[in-house]
N, C-alpha and C positions, 0 to 999 in steps of 0.2 A: 803436830808433826813430831816424829821421833825417828832417829837413826839407830840401827842395831849392828853390832859387830861381834861375831863369835870368835872364840879362841879356845885353845886347850886341846884340840884334836891332835892325833898322832897315831903311832903304831904301838900296840901293846899285845902281849901274849894272852891267850885264853885264860880266864880266871883272874886277870888283872883288873885294875881300876883306872879310871880317867875322870877328870872333872872339867866339864865344859863351862865356859863363862860367856855371858851375853852382856856387853856393855851398851848402855843406852844413852843417847844424848838428844838434845833438842827441847824436850819437855819433861816434866816430872814423871818418872817411871811409875810412881805410885798410882797414877791415874789410869794405868793400863793393865789389862789381863795379858798374860804371857804364856807362850807354849813352845815346846820343842817338837820338831818333826825330823824325819830322816828319809832319805831316798837312796836306795841301792841301785846298782846298774840294772836296767831293764825292768825296774819296778816303779810303781806309783809312789808319790810322796805320802808317807803315813804318819799318823799321830803317834807321838811317843809319850809325852807328858804335858800337863797344863796346870796353871795356877791362876787363881783370881787376883784381883788388884791388891788385896791386902795380905794374901798368902794364907788365908784361913781355909780355903778349899783347894784340893789337888785331885787330879785324875791321872791314871796311867793306862797305857796299853797293856793288855793281858801278857804280852810277850816280855815285858820288862818289869812287871810287878814284883816287888821284893828285892829287886836288883838295882833299880834306878831311883833316885830321889831328886825331885825338883824343888828349888827354893828360890827366894829372892831377897834382896836387901835394897829396899826402896831408898834408904838414905844414901846409898852408893850408886843408885840408878843401875843396878845390875841384877841379872838372873843367872841361875846356875843349874847344871844337871850333873849330879854325882852318879857315875856309872860304875857299879861293882860287879864282880863275877861275870866279866865280859865274855861273850861267845863269838865265834867267827860270824855267825849270822847277824850280829850287831854291826858289822861293817857297812858303812854308808856315809853319805854326806849329811851332817846334822845341821839343821837350821833353827834359829830362834825366831819367834814371831811375836807381834804385839798388836793389840787393838784397844782403843780407848773405851774404858768401861769402869763403872763405879759399883757394880753389883757383886754377888757371890758366885756368879756364873763362871764355869770353866769351859772354855770352848775347845772342841776337838776336831773340827774340820778346817782344812786350809782356807776355805772361802770365808771363814769367820774373821780372818786376820787381815789387817791393812798394811802392816809394816813387817819387813823381813830382812834378816841379815844375809850375808853373802855365802854362808855355809862354811863348815870346817870338816875336814876329812877325818873319819875315825876308821882305822883298820885294825882288826883283831886277828892275829895269826893263831893257827892251831898248833 
């Protein structure tokens, strides 16, 4: 069992940067694969970035490649999403998610994840 809490969202101008954090508690975060998803008004929740339990493998949605970086610090039970060169279309509620896993797999579908944070709003102005 793990509890997740996102933070770091806010309002930024296009071209700016923002770093989201996902704080985990309950169990050792190093035993979990982690991902970031986002959901904009009127749209389905979509995959943004994922990372396996050790951090050796990562995957990104095509829309954020080269701009976003996912990372984790298992010693701190935390995950991060560094977002650079933000665009108005990045505006959404961002969620972190986790699932117990010990492999190199990076999960990309919401149904793969068992634990979710409450979400943090990211708004990018033009």
